[in-house]
MARKOLGU-889724 format. One record per atom (N, C-alpha, C, CB): x, y, z; residue in one letter. Coordinates in steps of 0.1 Angstrom, whole numbers, plus 5000, padded with zeros to 4 digits. Atoms other than C-alpha are relative to their C-alpha. Glycine has a CB too. Layout:
BEGIN
XYZa;...
This chain:
BEGIN
500249875000x;485649045162x;501050074992x;500150055012x;499349905009x;486649275137x;500850105007x;499150074992x;499549884993x;489449535146x;499650114990x;501750005004x;499749865004x;489349895136x;501450054997x;499650075010x;498649965001x;492450035122x;500450105010x;500450064986x;499549944991x;492250285146x;500349965015x;499350084999x;499550074990x;492850035175x;501349934998x;499149925003x;498750055003x;496049925159x;501150085003x;500249994987x;498849924995x;499550055171x;500450104986x;501549885005x;499949905009x;500450365151x;500949944986x;500650145007x;499350085008x;503150165132x;499249914988x;500649905010x;500750075010x;500449945115x;499050054994x;499649895004x;500949945009x;498250215108x;500150074987x;499550075007x;499449965011x;500550335084x;500149864990x;501550055004x;500050115011x;500749965067x;498650004995x;500549845005x;501450015008x;496949995060x;499350084993x;499249975006x;500849935006x;495750295051x;500750094989x;499450075010x;499449935013x;496150495018x;499850155002x;499349954985x;499849854996x;496750885015x;499150104992x;501450054996x;500949915010x;494051004991x;499250115008x;498749904991x;500749854993x;493051365005x;499650094990x;501050095009x;500449895013x;491251624984x;498650025002x;500449954983x;501450025000x;487951734983x;499150104986x;499550055016x;501049955012x;485151824953x;498950045005x;499549904991x;501549984992x;481852004960x;499149914995x;499350154997x;500950105005x;479251744957x;498850064992x;499449915013x;501049965006x;476451754934x;498450025008x;500049894989x;501249984991x;472651824945x;499849865005x;498750074992x;500450124991x;471151554967x;498949944991x;499450045015x;501250055008x;469051284950x;499549875004x;500449984986x;500850124993x;468051004975x;499350055013x;501049885005x;500649964988x;465950995007x;499949875008x;498550054998x;500150104987x;465450785038x;499449864996x;499050075011x;500850125004x;463050525025x;500949924992x;498750044992x;499150075007x;465550434998x;501149935009x;500550074990x;498850064991x;468250355023x;499349895011x;500950135008x;500650094996x;465750165046x;499749894995x;499450035003x;500450155008x;464649935020x;500949904994x;499150024988x;498850115003x;467949785018x;500349905008x;501250055000x;499650084986x;467749615052x;499749844997x;499050075014x;500350124997x;467949255056x;499249914989x;499250015012x;500650085013x;467549085020x;501349944995x;499350104987x;499150055008x;469448914996x;500250034986x;499949885000x;499649935013x;471449074965x;501049934996x;500350165000x;498850065007x;473548894941x;500849905008x;500950104996x;499550114990x;473848614966x;500550045012x;501049944994x;499549974989x;474848834996x;498950015010x;500850114998x;500949984991x;472948855025x;500250155006x;500049895010x;499849874993x;472449225037x;499549995013x;499450124993x;500150034985x;472749265074x;499650165007x;501649945005x;500349854996x;471949655077x;500150094990x;500850055010x;500049895007x;471249975062x;499350115006x;499549974988x;500349874992x;471450305080x;500050124993x;500750035010x;499649885005x;471050655069x;500750075010x;499050074995x;499249934991x;473950845085x;499850154997x;501449954999x;500349855000x;473251225094x;501250044996x;499550065014x;498649915004x;475751465078x;500650075014x;499750134987x;498949944990x;478651585102x;500850114994x;501049885004x;499349925006x;481051865099x;500849934992x;500750075008x;498950065011x;483551605082x;499149914991x;501449895007x;500450085010x;481251385063x;498350054997x;500249855006x;501449965000x;477751455044x;499349875003x;499650074985x;501150084998x;474551245047x;500349864990x;498650094995x;499850105007x;475150895033x;499149885006x;501349984999x;500650134996x;473450535034x;500949905001x;499149954991x;499150124998x;475550255049x;499449875001x;500850025011x;500550135003x;474949915038x;500849905003x;499549974988x;499350094999x;476449625052x;499549854998x;500550035010x;500350165004x;476449245043x;501049935001x;499649974985x;499350115001x;477948935038x;499949904990x;499849945010x;500250105010x;478748665012x;500949875007x;500550054984x;499650134994x;479348305023x;501749974996x;498849874993x;500250064985x;481548145038x;500050135011x;501349895004x;500149914989x;482548485057x;500650124994x;500849945014x;499649875010x;483348785031x;499150125007x;499549984981x;500949894996x;481849105049x;500550124992x;500050035017x;499649905008x;481549395031x;499050135004x;499849944985x;501049874998x;480149765034x;500050114989x;500450085012x;500449915012x;478649995007x;499650145006x;498849924991x;500549854993x;478350375016x;499550074987x;501450105009x;500849925011x;475750564992x;499850135006x;498649934996x;500249844996x;476250944997x;498550044993x;501550114992x;501049925008x;473051134991x;500250104989x;499350075009x;499449945008x;474851374972x;500849934990x;500550095005x;499050095005x;476351144947x;500550074985x;499349834999x;499549945010x;478651234921x;500449934987x;500950055004x;500150095011x;477950934899x;501149884997x;500050084988x;499050085003x;481250754903x;500149895013x;501250094997x;499750114990x;482450444926x;501549995001x;499449874995x;498850034996x;485350384944x;500149885013x;500650135003x;499550084993x;486550064957x;501250015010x;500149924993x;498849974993x;488850094988x;500649855005x;499650115014x;499450144997x;491349814994x;500449995013x;501149964993x;499750014987x;492549665024x;501450005006x;499549915004x;498549984996x;495749605045x;500349875006x;500250135010x;499550154992x;497849325062x;499549884994x;499649995017x;500650135003x;496149015063x;498350024998x;500349905013x;501249975000x;492949205060x;499349965012x;499449964990x;500650034987x;490249085085x;499150115007x;501149975008x;500849874996x;488549435090x;499750084988x;500850095011x;500449925010x;486949685069x;500550145002x;498450004999x;499549874996x;488750005063x;498950104993x;501750024995x;501049915005x;485950275058x;500750134992x;499250045013x;499649925011x;486150515027x;499750145002x;499449964987x;500649864996x;485450855045x;500450084990x;500550055013x;499649905011x;487651035020x;499350014989x;501249984995x;500850005015x;485450924991x;498750065001x;499749834993x;501049934996x;482351005008x;499850145001x;499749965008x;500049874998x;483351335015x;500350084984x;501150035013x;499949945011x;484051394980x;498849974991x;501249974995x;501150025009x;480651254966x;500049864993x;500150114990x;500150125007x;481550924955x;499349875009x;501449974996x;500550124995x;479850594963x;501249905006x;499149944988x;499150084996x;482250374983x;499849865004x;500450055008x;500150154999x;482750004986x;501449975007x;499849914985x;499050044994x;485149825012x;499649855004x;500350095011x;500350134994x;485549455024x;501249975007x;499549894990x;498950064989x;487549225049x;500949884994x;499249955013x;498950145008x;489248975023x;499549895003x;501749985005x;500650144998x;486848705035x;500049955012x;500549914991x;499950034988x;487548685070x;500050095011x;500949935000x;499949924987x;487548845104x;501249955008x;498749995011x;499050054994x;490348845129x;501150125000x;500449874995x;498849895001x;492849145118x;501050014994x;500650015009x;498749975009x;495749265102x;501049915002x;500650135003x;498850094997x;498249025117x;499849855000x;500550025014x;500550124997x;496148725118x;500049934987x;498650005006x;500150085010x;496848475091x;499349874998x;501049994997x;500550144998x;494948165105x;499249984991x;499549975012x;500950025012x;492248195079x;500349914990x;499950114994x;499450065013x;494448055053x;499949854998x;501550034998x;499950165001x;494147685063x;498649974993x;500149915016x;501450035005x;490447715050x;500250034986x;498750085007x;500049995017x;490647685009x;499150134997x;499349844991x;501149905006x;487447905004x;500750145006x;498149965006x;499849874995x;488748195027x;501450044995x;499950005016x;498949955006x;492148165013x;500250084986x;500749905000x;500449945012x;490948214979x;499350135000x;499349934994x;500849875000x;488548514989x;501250075004x;498650025009x;498949924998x;491848665004x;501150024988x;500649955012x;498950015009x;494148574976x;499650094986x;500549844997x;500449955013x;492048684945x;498350044998x;500649884989x;501250004999x;488448664951x;499150105003x;499849925007x;500749944994x;487048894975x;499450124995x;500450005009x;500449875010x;486849224953x;499249974989x;501350074994x;500750055011x;485649064925x;498649965003x;500849894995x;501350044996x;482848894945x;499050125004x;500249915012x;500849914995x;481849194962x;499450094992x;500650075009x;500349895011x;481849434934x;498349994992x;501249984988x;501349995005x;478549304917x;499050025009x;499749884994x;500949954990x;476749334948x;499950135003x;500249955011x;499949834999x;477749684953x;499650064989x;501650065002x;500949925009x;476749774918x;498349975000x;500749984985x;501550045003x;473249604920x;499450115013x;499549805002x;500649954990x;472849804954x;499850164993x;500949985014x;499949835004x;474050164936x;498850014988x;501850054992x;500950005012x;471750064905x;498450025007x;500249854991x;501350004990x;468650004931x;499950155005x;500149895015x;500049884991x;469450314952x;499950124991x;501350025008x;500449865007x;469850584926x;499549974986x;501350104998x;500850055013x;468050384896x;501150034986x;498350104999x;499150025012x;471250404875x;501449975004x;500150124992x;498850055000x;474650264870x;501150115003x;500249934989x;499049924998x;477850444880x;500750044988x;500949955009x;499549995012x;479650594852x;501549954999x;499850154996x;498650084998x;483050474865x;500349975011x;501150064997x;499950064989x;484050264888x;501749995002x;499249874999x;498649994997x;487750314904x;500649875012x;500150175007x;499350084988x;489950114928x;501050055006x;500649874997x;498749964991x;492450234954x;500649945011x;499850115005x;499550084988x;494650064979x;501450025000x;499749854999x;498650004996x;497850074996x;500449855008x;500350155010x;499450144994x;500149755007x;499149904996x;500349995016x;500750115003x;497849445007x;499050054991x;499549935012x;500949935007x;495249704993x;500550014985x;499950125007x;499450005014x;497749764963x;500149884995x;501250064999x;500250125007x;498049394958x;498849984991x;500049915008x;501350045003x;494349354957x;499850094986x;498850045012x;499949915012x;494449644928x;500649944989x;500550125002x;499250055010x;497049484908x;499649854996x;501450005006x;500650155002x;495349114912x;498550054992x;499749905019x;501049985010x;492149304897x;500550024985x;499250125006x;499349965013x;494249444867x;500449894992x;501150105002x;499650135004x;495649114862x;499149894997x;500749965011x;501050115001x;492848864868x;498550044993x;499749955014x;501249955005x;489749074863x;499850144992x;499250005011x;499749865010x;490649364839x;498650084997x;500849944983x;500949945005x;487049424833x;499050055013x;499449914989x;500649964988x;486149524869x;500150145003x;500649925011x;499849834997x;487549874872x;500550084988x;501250035013x;499349925009x;488250164849x;501150054999x;499550074997x;498549934998x;491250294865x;500149945015x;500250214998x;499650044987x;493050184896x;501450065004x;500149845001x;498749944998x;495550354918x;500649915011x;499950155004x;499650094995x;497950144937x;501250095010x;500349884989x;499049934989x;500150284968x;500849855003x;499250105016x;499050114994x;503250074978x;499449875002x;500650035012x;500850105001x;501849744967x;500849905004x;499449984989x;499350164996x;502649394984x;499749924991x;499449935013x;500250105012x;502449244951x;500649865002x;500850064988x;499350124999x;504949014959x;500049925014x;501450024997x;500250024985x;503348904991x;500749885009x;498449985002x;499350114995x;504748564997x;501550005002x;499749894993x;498649995001x;508048654987x;500550095014x;500450064984x;499749894987x;508048965012x;499849935012x;498950134999x;499950054989x;506948745039x;501149915003x;498849945002x;498750074999x;509848505034x;501150095004x;500549934987x;498849874998x;512148815034x;499950035013x;499850164991x;500349974984x;510648905069x;500549895006x;498450015004x;499550114993x;511348555080x;501550005001x;499549884994x;498450055002x;514948525067x;500650125009x;500749994982x;499149914993x;515948865084x;499649995013x;499950144994x;500450024984x;513948785119x;501149905003x;498249935003x;499050114998x;516148465118x;501450065004x;500049914989x;498749935000x;519248695114x;500150075014x;500150124986x;500149894992x;518248975138x;499749935015x;498750114993x;500450044985x;517148745170x;501449945003x;498749875002x;498750054994x;521048625169x;500550105009x;501149964990x;499649924990x;522548775198x;501250124994x;500449895011x;499349895003x;523949125191x;499750064985x;501549975002x;500149995015x;522649135157x;499050154996x;499349854993x;501149884999x;519749415163x;500550115009x;498549955005x;499749864993x;520949785168x;498950025010x;500250144989x;500849924990x;519549965198x;499350124993x;500950055011x;500549895005x;517350265193x;501050104999x;498950045008x;498849865003x;520250525197x;500749944987x;501450035014x;499250055012x;522150285172x;499550024988x;500149865001x;501049965014x;519550305145x;499850155000x;498349925001x;500049875001x;519250665152x;501450084994x;499650045013x;498549985005x;523150685145x;499749974987x;501249905007x;500250065015x;522550495114x;499350094991x;499149854999x;500949925007x;519750725101x;500850144995x;498750025010x;499649885000x;521551045108x;501449994991x;500150065014x;498950025008x;524850885089x;499349974986x;501049885005x;500650015013x;522550795060x;499750134992x;498849915002x;500449875007x;521451115056x;500750114995x;499350055007x;498949955003x;524451285058x;500649984986x;500849955009x;499450035011x;525751095029x;499250014986x;500549875003x;501150005011x;522651095007x;499050114997x;499249885002x;501249915000x;520251385015x;500250104988x;499950085013x;500049875011x;521851674994x;500449954984x;501350115006x;499750075013x;522251424963x;498950094991x;499649825000x;501249955007x;518951604951x;500150184998x;498549955011x;499749865002x;520651964955x;499550065011x;499450064988x;500649944987x;519052014991x;500149925010x;498750045000x;500050094989x;519951875024x;498550075008x;501650005009x;501449944993x;516251895040x;499449865006x;498850084987x;500650134992x;515951535055x;499149904990x;499050055013x;500650055010x;514251425023x;501049934990x;499350104995x;499250075010x;516251164999x;499349974988x;500649865005x;500949985011x;514751244966x;500749924988x;499750174997x;498950055009x;517751094945x;500449865005x;501250095000x;499650144994x;518050724960x;501049944992x;498749905002x;499250075004x;519650594932x;501650034999x;499549984990x;498749944997x;522550814938x;500749985012x;500050135000x;499650014986x;522850724972x;501049865002x;498549995008x;498850084999x;526250504977x;500249995017x;501350084992x;499749984986x;526150435017x;500249875003x;498950065009x;499950134994x;527750155033x;500250005016x;501249944994x;500050004984x;527050105070x;501449995009x;499149865004x;498750064995x;530549965075x;500950155006x;500849904985x;499449874998x;531650365080x;499550015014x;499550124989x;500350014986x;529950315114x;500549885009x;498549995001x;499650104991x;531650025126x;501050045011x;500549904991x;499249964989x;533050055161x;501749935002x;499149965012x;498750015001x;536650095162x;500649945017x;500450164995x;499550044988x;536949985200x;498549945006x;500850125009x;501650054997x;533849915223x;499050054993x;499550025012x;501649975008x;530249925211x;499550115009x;498849875000x;500849894992x;528250225219x;498950074990x;501150135004x;501049955007x;525550445208x;500250054986x;499650085007x;499749975009x;527450595183x;500849934988x;500350095004x;499550085009x;528650325163x;499349855000x;501450015002x;500750145002x;527549955152x;501149914999x;498949984985x;499250125000x;529049625160x;500349934986x;499349905008x;499950065014x;530449415129x;498749904997x;501449914999x;501050105002x;527349195135x;498950114996x;499749915013x;501249905005x;525049505131x;500250054986x;499950145009x;499749965015x;526849635101x;499549884990x;501650044998x;500750095008x;526049305088x;498650024997x;500149885004x;501449994998x;522549325097x;499550104989x;499650035014x;500249885010x;522449665078x;500349984988x;500650115002x;499650025014x;524049545047x;499149894995x;501449964998x;500750105009x;521649235046x;498550044998x;500049855006x;501449965006x;518449435047x;500150074986x;499250115010x;499949925012x;519749645019x;500249924987x;501250095000x;499650105009x;520849324998x;498749924994x;500949905008x;501250095005x;518649104974x;499949855009x;500449964982x;500150154996x;517348784991x;500049904991x;499049985007x;500150115010x;518048494970x;500049855006x;501250014992x;500350144995x;516748134976x;500349914990x;498649995005x;499850105010x;518247854953x;499950074987x;499049905000x;499849955013x;519148094928x;499150114995x;499849884993x;501249895001x;515848304928x;500150135008x;498749925006x;500549904992x;515648634938x;498850035005x;500250084997x;501249994997x;512848674960x;499450135006x;499849895008x;500249884997x;513149014975x;501450094997x;499649995015x;499149925004x;515149314962x;500950085010x;499350074993x;499149924989x;516249454997x;499450175000x;501950004994x;500349874997x;515249795011x;501050114995x;499950025013x;499349875000x;516350134999x;500450055012x;499450094993x;499549924988x;518150395019x;499050045013x;500350134993x;501149984991x;515150515038x;500350135002x;499949915013x;500149874996x;515350825061x;500749995014x;498650064999x;499549994990x;516550935095x;499249915011x;500150145001x;500850094989x;513750755114x;500449844999x;498350024998x;500150135004x;513850415095x;501350014988x;498349964995x;499349985011x;517250405075x;500149854993x;501450085003x;500350125012x;516150135052x;499849855004x;501350004991x;500750105000x;513949865060x;499949915015x;500549924990x;500150054986x;514049825099x;498550015004x;501050085011x;501349974995x;510449925104x;499249865005x;499150084987x;500850134995x;508749545106x;500649965013x;500249874991x;499250074987x;511349455134x;499750105013x;501949984996x;500049904988x;510549775156x;498649995007x;500250154996x;501150044992x;508049665183x;500250135013x;500149815005x;500049914990x;507249905212x;501049965013x;498550025004x;498950044990x;509349685235x;501349944993x;499449885011x;498950045009x;511949645209x;500149835003x;501550095003x;499650165001x;511349245210x;499449974989x;499449895012x;500150065012x;511749085179x;499049934997x;501049944998x;501050105002x;509348825183x;498450055002x;500349895009x;501649925001x;506349085190x;500150074989x;499550115012x;500149915011x;507149275160x;499249964988x;501450044995x;500850015012x;505249315128x;500549904993x;499950114992x;499250075009x;507849155107x;499749845004x;501650055000x;500150144996x;507848835128x;498749954998x;500449985013x;501350044997x;504248815134x;499449954986x;499150125007x;500650005012x;503248855098x;500749864991x;500250164994x;499150135003x;506048585085x;499749895006x;501350015003x;500350124992x;505248345112x;498449964996x;500150055017x;501350065006x;501548325100x;500049964985x;499050105002x;499950055015x;502548305064x;500649855002x;501250104989x;499450125002x;504748005073x;499149895008x;501550015004x;500650124994x;502447825097x;498649994993x;499950025017x;501350045006x;499047875078x;500050004988x;499150075002x;499950005014x;499847925043x;500849924994x;500350124995x;499250075006x;502647735037x;499949865006x;501350055001x;500150154992x;503347435064x;498649955001x;500650015014x;501250044993x;499747455076x;500349935013x;499149914991x;499850064982x;500847365112x;500150125009x;501749895003x;500449884990x;499747605137x;501350015012x;498549965009x;499050024991x;502747485161x;501650024993x;499749855006x;498650035007x;505647515133x;500750135006x;499949994981x;499249924994x;508447705149x;500650114985x;501249895008x;499549935008x;508947995121x;501450054998x;499350085000x;498849984998x;512548065133x;500949894994x;500150025011x;499450095006x;513447745120x;499749964984x;499849895009x;500750035013x;511747755086x;501350024988x;498550144997x;498849985012x;514147685054x;499149984986x;501349875001x;500850015014x;512447785021x;500449894990x;500150154992x;499650075009x;514647555003x;499349855000x;501550015002x;500650124998x;512747255018x;498649994999x;500449955013x;501249985004x;509247395008x;499850064989x;499550055007x;499949925012x;509947514975x;498649984991x;501549964991x;501450055009x;506647314956x;499150085008x;499549814999x;501049934995x;504447484984x;500250144999x;499849955014x;499949875000x;505847814982x;499650034986x;501550045004x;500449965016x;505447824944x;498649974998x;500749914989x;501549995003x;501947714946x;499250105008x;499349865003x;500749874996x;500947974971x;500450124994x;500150025015x;499449875008x;503048234953x;498950014991x;501549984991x;501050015011x;500748144924x;498950045002x;499949904995x;501349974996x;497748184942x;499750145005x;499649925010x;500249834990x;498448524965x;500650094992x;501050035016x;499249885003x;501148704949x;499450044987x;501549965000x;500449925010x;500348954922x;501050054988x;499650105006x;498750015006x;503548904899x;499850034987x;500649865001x;500150015015x;501948884865x;500150164994x;498449934996x;499749875006x;503049184840x;499349994989x;501350044997x;501049995012x;500549094813x;498850075003x;499649874993x;501349974995x;498049334818x;499250034987x;500050135012x;500749985013x;497149334779x;498250025000x;500449874991x;501350004999x;493449274786x;499550145008x;499649875007x;500149884994x;493349564811x;500350114992x;500750015012x;499549865007x;495049804789x;498949994984x;502350014998x;500850015011x;492849674759x;498650075002x;499949864998x;501249934997x;489749794775x;499950125004x;499549955006x;500049874995x;490750114784x;500550045011x;498950035000x;499649984985x;491950074820x;501250085000x;500349855008x;498849924999x;494650314834x;500449955013x;499850174999x;499550024986x;496850234865x;500950095004x;500549885001x;498949924994x;499050454885x;500349945012x;499550155003x;499050034988x;501550364910x;500750105005x;501149904998x;499149904994x;503150534935x;500549945013x;499450145003x;499250084990x;505550424964x;500750105009x;501049904994x;499149884992x;507050634993x;501649945002x;499450035017x;498350025000x;511050644993x;500349985012x;500950134995x;499750044985x;511050605030x;499249905006x;499950115009x;500850124993x;508950295032x;500949905005x;499049944990x;499250114996x;510650055054x;499249885002x;500950035011x;500750115000x;508049805053x;499949914986x;498950055004x;500050065012x;507449735017x;500850084990x;498649994995x;498849935006x;510649814995x;499450084986x;501449884996x;500449945012x;510050074968x;500849954988x;500250155001x;499050075010x;512949894949x;499149894991x;501349935009x;501050105007x;510049624941x;499050054991x;499149935010x;500849945010x;507649854927x;500750074987x;499350095008x;499149925013x;510450024904x;499949884991x;501850065003x;499650135010x;511249674892x;498749934992x;500649875011x;501350045005x;507549584888x;499650094986x;498950025012x;500349925010x;506949884868x;501049994988x;500050125006x;499250015013x;510049834845x;499849874992x;501550015004x;500450105005x;508749484839x;498750014992x;499949915011x;501149975006x;505449634828x;500150044987x;499550085005x;499449935012x;507249844804x;500449884988x;501450115006x;499450105009x;509149554789x;498949904994x;501049935009x;501050085002x;505849334790x;499050054987x;499350005014x;500949945007x;503949604773x;500750024984x;499650135009x;499449985013x;506349634742x;500950124999x;498950014991x;499249894998x;508249944754x;499350125007x;500550044987x;500449884991x;508050294771x;498850074994x;501250115001x;501349915005x;505550454745x;498949935001x;500050064986x;501350064999x;503050164746x;499649985016x;499949854993x;500449994986x;503250144786x;499650135006x;501149955008x;500349874997x;502750514787x;498450004997x;500950114992x;501349975005x;499250474772x;499049935012x;499749944985x;500750064991x;498050284804x;500550005014x;500049884996x;499350004984x;500450294835x;501250115000x;500849845004x;499249894998x;502450564850x;500249975017x;499350164996x;499650034987x;504650534882x;500750125006x;500849885000x;499549864992x;505350814908x;500849965011x;498850105007x;499549984985x;507850784934x;499750125011x;501550014997x;500549924988x;507150954966x;501150035010x;498749935007x;498849994992x;510551094981x;499450035016x;501150134994x;500549974986x;510451095020x;498849975004x;500050135002x;501450074996x;507050925022x;500249875006x;499049974988x;499950104993x;506650655048x;499149874993x;499550055014x;500950125008x;504450325041x;498550064998x;500049845010x;501549985002x;501250435025x;499950175003x;498849895012x;500149864998x;501650815041x;501050035011x;498650045003x;499249974989x;503351015066x;501849994995x;499549885012x;498749975004x;507251085067x;500450124999x;500149944989x;499949865003x;509351375061x;499950084988x;501150035004x;500649965013x;508151415025x;498750044999x;500249904991x;501649995001x;504951545014x;499449874994x;499650124991x;500950115004x;502451245011x;498850014993x;499749935010x;501249975005x;499251395001x;499950084986x;499350075010x;500249985015x;498251404964x;498849994995x;500749924992x;501350055004x;495051394947x;500149934985x;499150125000x;500150115010x;495551084926x;498849974992x;500349885007x;501550085007x;491851004919x;499650104991x;498649975012x;500449955009x;491351314903x;500950024986x;499850095006x;499050005013x;494451274880x;499449874993x;501749985004x;500550105006x;493050934875x;498850034989x;499749915011x;501249975009x;489751054862x;500350094988x;498950085008x;499849925010x;491251314841x;500649904987x;501150135005x;499450085010x;493251044824x;499149924993x;501049905006x;500950075005x;490450804819x;498850074993x;499649925009x;501349905008x;487551074810x;500450104991x;499150105011x;499849905010x;489551334793x;501449994994x;499850145007x;498850055008x;492651164781x;501350085003x;499950024985x;498849924996x;495251374802x;500849925009x;499550145006x;499350084993x;497951144815x;500450085014x;501249954992x;499749924987x;498751224854x;501350074996x;500149905014x;498549925001x;502751314843x;499650114992x;501549914991x;500049875005x;501151604823x;498850085008x;499949994985x;501249924993x;498551724850x;500750105007x;499049925009x;499349924993x;501351904869x;499449985014x;499950134994x;500450014987x;500651744901x;501250015010x;499349865001x;499349944989x;501951864934x;499549925014x;499650175000x;500350074987x;502251674967x;500350085011x;500849875002x;499949924987x;501851825001x;500049925014x;498750095000x;500250034985x;502451775037x;499150125008x;501549985007x;500749894998x;499751975056x;499949995017x;498650004992x;500249984987x;499452095091x;498849965005x;500150125004x;501150054994x;496751995116x;498850094995x;500349995015x;501349895005x;494652315101x;499949964987x;500350185000x;500450035016x;494952175067x;501050124990x;497850044997x;499149915006x;497752435057x;501249924992x;500550095012x;498750055005x;500452315033x;501250075004x;499950004985x;499049974996x;503752325049x;501149954993x;500049975010x;498950045009x;505852155024x;499349944989x;501149895006x;500550065014x;505252054987x;501149984989x;498850094993x;499150035009x;506951914959x;499349954987x;500949915005x;500750055013x;506251844923x;500249844998x;500750074987x;500350175002x;505151454916x;500549984987x;498349935001x;499150035010x;507751324892x;499749874995x;501550015004x;500150125007x;507251044868x;501249935000x;499850034987x;498950104999x;509650754872x;500750004987x;499649865003x;499150014988x;512750744869x;500550165004x;501349904996x;499549854998x;512751154872x;500050015017x;498850144992x;500049974986x;513151294907x;499950165002x;501249945008x;500049864996x;512551634922x;501250095005x;499150015009x;498849944996x;515751864922x;499850135004x;500950004991x;499949874994x;516152184942x;500750094988x;500950005014x;499549905009x;516652474916x;501250095003x;498850084997x;498849954994x;519252624938x;499850125008x;500950014989x;500449864994x;517252914949x;498449995002x;500550134989x;501550014996x;513552974962x;499849955012x;499349924991x;500750044985x;511452874991x;500449854999x;498150025001x;499650135001x;512952534999x;498749915003x;501349975011x;501050074996x;509452425012x;498950004989x;499750055012x;501050015010x;507552494978x;500249944987x;499750124998x;499750115011x;507152284949x;500550074989x;498849904995x;499649925013x;507852574923x;501650015000x;499350154998x;498549995000x;511652564936x;500649874995x;500450035013x;499450135002x;512152224922x;499749944986x;499349905011x;500250035013x;512252064888x;500149854999x;501050074992x;500050125002x;511551714877x;501349964991x;498849984996x;498950045009x;514951574863x;500349874998x;501250055004x;499450135003x;516451274846x;501349965012x;500750014983x;498750044990x;518951074873x;501349994992x;499749845007x;
């Protein structure tokens, strides 16, 4: 049974969903009910269609045709065809271990045809048991999006009588990894790709999760909720004002030099201090994770008051580490991807004993390749974005990957022709947080591909909005390595009071 992201815990919803929000007026209607119903129960490009339903317009969404289907052995997909189509298509990426479909409501609302799939299996975001099946593992690793796209294109062509003018991809977390896999391995599939908080080093990140879980389960190594809150307050006190304004958002993380040892208890432990073991844990989360001389993970950045740097994977509702997402994710990586032993105790796993298997699975699953020359040559454009308070996937990894792309491209000038990276200060994993997470990168991508205007020249502004849609906080979106610095005067909640500056 597939899970809906709405049934997952709030912390995991952040792991799965991207943050594209904005509206465009749709063009006039071009399709009718018979065109939708004609797509039911048939075969298209090797896929079996299992249903086609015309969905009536609501206050949130316009009328659209919802087509569902399956490619063998178990790759489920959904294609949504709006009656008022703007001529473009967006493929919506997945999250976690996939296993369910994230619907692209925001794309339908803007007139795009949308496509989404479950990564080749059912089971849900925390279930990696599918990986013992080589075919399902390949679908998850690098094939699912590439296999579904021809089916979606055939449905669009039949439904509207023409092809999409452009096809985009947008995804966060594992969906971001899927976007980078497309750019690296299937460069002809998309005209432009938006990647939020990519889990591109998927295998290495899961190994880091496991490494830290093994540390944190040791007696006294995990702070209490109150101690973690104390750590967050101390971090903000040390680093928040480095961007010119103490507002709960660390916008200049490279200037943050914070050592949790300043909180070490001088006597008995309590809510307002950390024991030596807890200080060591905090330092470990911020430090690179190195195995046999190879850096597998760069460590988490400073974070914010809620998550002071990388604790999110281990925070469960009952503060039980073995029920946390970090442990469950890494346990399934070790049991089903690496050892292929469902009873293996992940808390005893030693990467040095599984080096060959780790390398093989990493080559299959992770999206580490920085040679995007084929994607660049065909005119593809890539936008990267990562939240500065992301406690699940470290922004340091995205910064390092972008810097490697620049080197591989032959320098900054060459890289600027096809890739730009925008840090998102104060933003959690994919969305939310103290900072403004909502920015219209899709329109920016279209402006770049269709009109030659790079996003960094589009004067992008990120917003945090109230329940009624009003912007309550805004900041300029700065191209890496720049950051938004307060000008020293003006409304502290408005973007015009900040300037993108070099670190």
